[in-house]
C-alpha positions in Angstrom: 41.3 67.4 -49.5 40.3 67.8 -46.2 40.2 65.0 -44.4 38.2 65.5 -40.6 39.6 65.3 -37.2 38.0 63.6 -34.2 37.4 67.0 -33.3 34.8 67.8 -35.9 32.7 64.8 -35.3 32.8 65.8 -31.8 31.2 69.3 -32.4 28.9 67.7 -35.3 27.9 65.3 -32.5 27.2 68.5 -30.1 25.4 70.2 -32.4 23.2 67.2 -33.8 22.4 65.9 -30.2 19.5 68.4 -28.7 17.9 67.4 -32.2 18.0 63.9 -32.8 17.8 60.3 -31.6 20.6 58.2 -30.6 19.7 55.0 -32.3 19.8 51.6 -31.4 22.4 49.1 -32.3 20.3 45.8 -32.4 22.4 42.3 -32.3 20.5 40.0 -34.8 20.7 36.3 -34.1 19.1 34.6 -37.6 22.1 37.0 -39.3 24.5 35.8 -36.7 23.4 32.2 -37.3 23.4 32.6 -41.1 27.2 34.4 -41.3 29.0 32.3 -39.0 29.5 36.0 -37.8 28.3 38.0 -34.6 25.9 40.7 -36.8 24.7 44.0 -35.5 22.3 46.6 -37.1 23.1 50.2 -36.6 19.1 51.1 -36.6 18.7 54.8 -38.0 15.1 54.2 -39.2 14.0 55.4 -36.1 15.7 58.5 -36.1 13.8 61.4 -37.1 12.7 62.2 -40.3 13.2 58.4 -40.7 16.9 58.0 -41.6 20.1 59.3 -40.7 19.5 62.3 -43.6 19.0 64.8 -40.7 22.3 64.4 -39.1 24.6 66.2 -41.8 22.1 69.3 -42.1 21.9 70.2 -38.8 26.1 70.5 -38.5 25.6 72.8 -41.0 23.3 74.8 -40.3 24.8 75.4 -37.2 28.3 76.4 -39.1 25.8 78.6 -41.2 25.8 82.5 -40.2 22.3 83.9 -39.8 22.4 85.7 -42.4 23.1 82.8 -44.7 20.0 80.8 -43.2 17.9 84.3 -43.5 18.3 83.9 -47.4 16.4 81.3 -47.3 17.9 77.7 -48.2 17.8 75.3 -51.1 19.0 71.2 -51.8 18.6 68.9 -54.3 17.4 65.0 -52.7 16.5 61.8 -54.2 14.2 62.1 -51.1 15.7 61.4 -47.1 18.0 64.6 -47.5 14.6 66.4 -48.5 13.5 65.8 -45.2 16.5 65.6 -43.0 16.9 68.9 -44.7 13.5 70.2 -44.2 13.3 69.3 -40.4 16.7 71.0 -39.8 15.5 74.3 -41.7 12.7 74.2 -39.3 14.9 73.5 -36.3 16.7 76.9 -37.4 13.3 78.6 -38.3 14.8 79.1 -42.1 12.8 79.1 -45.5 13.9 75.7 -47.4 13.0 74.6 -50.8 13.5 71.0 -51.9 14.1 70.3 -55.6 13.7 66.3 -56.1 13.4 64.3 -58.8 10.0 63.1 -60.7 10.4 59.8 -60.1 11.1 60.3 -55.8 8.9 58.4 -53.8 5.6 60.4 -53.4 5.2 59.9 -49.3 9.0 61.5 -49.1 7.6 64.6 -50.8 4.5 64.7 -48.7 6.9 64.2 -45.6 9.3 67.0 -46.4 6.6 69.2 -47.1 4.8 68.2 -43.8 8.0 69.8 -42.4 7.3 73.1 -44.0 9.8 73.1 -46.7 9.0 74.0 -50.7 9.2 70.7 -53.3 9.9 71.9 -56.8 9.6 68.8 -59.2 12.6 68.2 -61.7 13.9 65.4 -64.2 14.4 61.9 -63.3 17.3 61.5 -61.7 18.8 63.2 -58.5 21.6 64.4 -60.9 19.1 66.0 -63.2 17.3 67.8 -59.9 21.2 69.1 -59.1 21.3 71.4 -61.5 17.9 72.8 -61.3 18.4 73.4 -57.9 21.4 75.2 -58.7 19.9 77.7 -61.5 17.4 78.2 -59.0 20.0 78.9 -56.4 21.9 81.6 -58.3 18.4 82.9 -59.6 16.8 83.7 -55.9 19.8 84.3 -54.2 19.6 80.8 -51.9 22.3 79.2 -49.5 23.1 75.6 -51.0 23.3 72.6 -49.2 24.7 69.6 -50.9 23.6 66.4 -49.8 26.9 64.5 -49.8 29.9 66.8 -51.1 30.4 68.4 -48.2 32.8 67.2 -45.4 30.6 69.8 -42.9 27.7 68.0 -43.8 29.9 64.8 -43.9 31.3 64.7 -40.5 27.2 65.4 -39.2 26.7 61.7 -41.0 29.6 60.6 -39.0 27.4 60.4 -36.4 26.2 57.0 -37.1 29.6 55.3 -37.2 30.9 56.9 -34.1 27.5 55.6 -32.2 28.4 52.6 -33.7 31.6 52.0 -32.5 31.1 53.1 -29.0 28.4 50.4 -28.9 30.2 47.8 -30.1 34.1 48.6 -29.1 35.4 45.5 -30.6 33.9 45.7 -34.0 35.8 44.0 -36.7 33.7 45.5 -39.8 30.6 47.6 -41.2 28.8 47.2 -43.9 27.7 50.6 -45.1 25.5 51.7 -48.4 26.3 53.5 -50.9 24.0 56.5 -53.2 26.4 59.8 -53.9 29.1 58.9 -51.1 28.2 61.3 -47.8 27.3 58.5 -45.3 30.5 56.3 -45.8 32.8 59.3 -46.1 31.9 60.0 -42.7 31.7 56.7 -41.4 34.7 55.5 -43.1 36.3 58.3 -41.5 35.8 58.4 -38.2 35.6 54.9 -37.7 39.4 54.7 -38.5 40.3 57.7 -36.6 38.9 55.2 -33.3 39.9 51.8 -34.9 41.9 51.5 -37.6 41.8 48.3 -38.4 37.8 48.1 -38.9 36.9 47.2 -42.4 35.0 49.6 -44.0 32.6 48.0 -46.8 30.4 49.6 -49.0 27.3 48.5 -50.8 26.3 49.6 -54.2 23.0 48.4 -56.6 24.5 46.7 -59.6 23.0 48.9 -62.0 24.5 51.7 -60.2 28.0 51.4 -59.5 28.9 54.8 -59.3 31.6 55.2 -56.4 32.9 51.2 -57.4 33.8 52.7 -60.9 35.1 55.4 -60.2 37.3 54.2 -57.7 38.6 51.4 -60.1 39.0 53.7 -62.7 41.3 56.6 -60.3 38.8 59.2 -61.7 35.3 60.0 -60.8 32.6 58.4 -63.6 29.3 59.4 -64.4 27.0 56.3 -65.6 25.2 57.4 -68.7 21.9 55.7 -67.7 20.6 54.1 -64.3 17.6 52.8 -63.7 15.2 54.4 -60.9 14.4 51.9 -58.8 15.9 52.2 -55.4 15.8 56.3 -54.6 19.0 56.2 -52.2 21.4 54.6 -54.1 20.8 56.1 -57.7 23.2 59.0 -58.3 25.0 59.4 -61.6 28.0 60.9 -60.1 29.7 60.9 -56.9 31.0 63.7 -54.4 34.1 64.5 -55.7 35.0 64.8 -51.8 33.5 61.7 -51.3 35.3 59.9 -53.7 38.6 61.0 -52.4 37.6 60.2 -48.8 36.6 56.7 -50.1 40.0 56.2 -51.9 41.6 56.6 -48.7 39.5 54.8 -45.9 36.9 52.2 -47.5 38.5 48.6 -48.0 36.1 47.7 -50.4 32.9 48.1 -52.5 30.4 45.3 -53.4 27.2 45.3 -55.7 24.0 43.5 -55.3 21.2 42.9 -57.7 18.2 45.0 -57.2 16.0 42.5 -57.0 18.4 41.2 -54.1 17.7 44.1 -52.2 13.8 44.3 -52.6 14.1 40.8 -51.4 15.8 41.9 -48.3 13.4 43.8 -47.1 10.5 41.4 -46.0 13.2 39.3 -44.9 14.1 42.5 -42.8 10.8 42.3 -41.5 10.1 39.3 -41.0 13.3 38.2 -39.0 14.2 41.5 -37.8 11.1 42.6 -37.1 12.1 45.9 -38.8 11.3 48.2 -41.1 14.0 49.4 -44.1 13.9 51.1 -46.8 15.7 49.8 -50.2 18.7 51.6 -49.6 19.4 50.4 -46.3 18.4 47.1 -46.7 21.4 46.5 -49.2 24.3 46.1 -46.6 22.0 42.8 -45.0 21.4 41.9 -48.9 25.2 41.6 -49.4 25.7 39.3 -46.7 22.1 37.7 -47.3 23.9 37.0 -51.0 27.3 36.4 -50.1 28.5 39.4 -51.7 30.0 40.6 -48.4 31.9 36.9 -46.3 32.9 38.5 -43.3 35.5 36.0 -41.1 33.9 33.8 -38.8 33.5 34.8 -35.3 34.0 38.3 -36.2 31.8 41.1 -34.9 29.9 43.4 -38.0 27.8 45.8 -37.9 25.2 47.3 -41.3 24.0 50.1 -41.0 20.3 50.3 -42.0 20.1 54.2 -43.2 16.6 54.6 -43.2 13.4 53.2 -43.3 11.5 55.8 -45.4 10.3 52.9 -47.7 8.1 54.0 -50.6 5.0 51.1 -50.4 3.4 52.3 -53.4 6.3 50.9 -55.3 6.2 47.8 -53.7 2.8 46.5 -54.6 2.4 44.1 -56.9 6.0 43.1 -56.5 6.9 39.3 -56.4 9.1 38.3 -53.1 11.3 35.8 -53.8 
């Protein structure tokens, strides 16, 4: 297993820098009062394409040969990776194909197409789209970019943690959502490299705890059935690389009921004046439900991973 060095993260930041925003780390007095900790929000909804997902593909494409880029690129995605991948491909002038599950939010499909990518819909969840994308990759001799199981991509995603630890140098804890594991794999490594004592806490949806179950079992576990509720947290099997990294660098993983995550979305809108999608809201939901209880007076950062909220899926939902 390749663990990343600080130099790997530095190079990834240099590769992404011309094409991304340095997103703000915002203090939340309301969350601080509720928890007794000093709480900050890493606001990746202000990133280009609306989430952190553009960071990793930019690093992957920078490392890739022109020949591989020119063959055409393909990926599979639950939504945000599609947009980040498509935007990165556009930066490098590469043709991009994205395979998404039929349950992917229409807004994310439309946004991906707006960056010039071809979208193919297949299956019901990300895992279905993934297997179909591999078939297309072989059939058309395309270059595949995995959405999370790739150390080069992970180095790019780690920029979220790198910026957070720079902006809050005396940080005690960082809370990160987990889907396939790419984001927390990057954040956990760079945070532990810079400040090993910082606690890294992962958050999964209670109905899809693939990483938590895998860590508990000591091997990657494939979930039998998962609901298509929060696309960024809906993965049957986490990445092999991501699993190994989480075993080593993540201090704890908690789960939060999907309704509590949905409840956190309007709470964040009202109290923090930010639009967070479901996966992003999971970190705040972990504090609101006391799934994570930071020590009094500690400094805590919640990673709000994106703001590509699927408004059509929220219509008619009853907020508690």
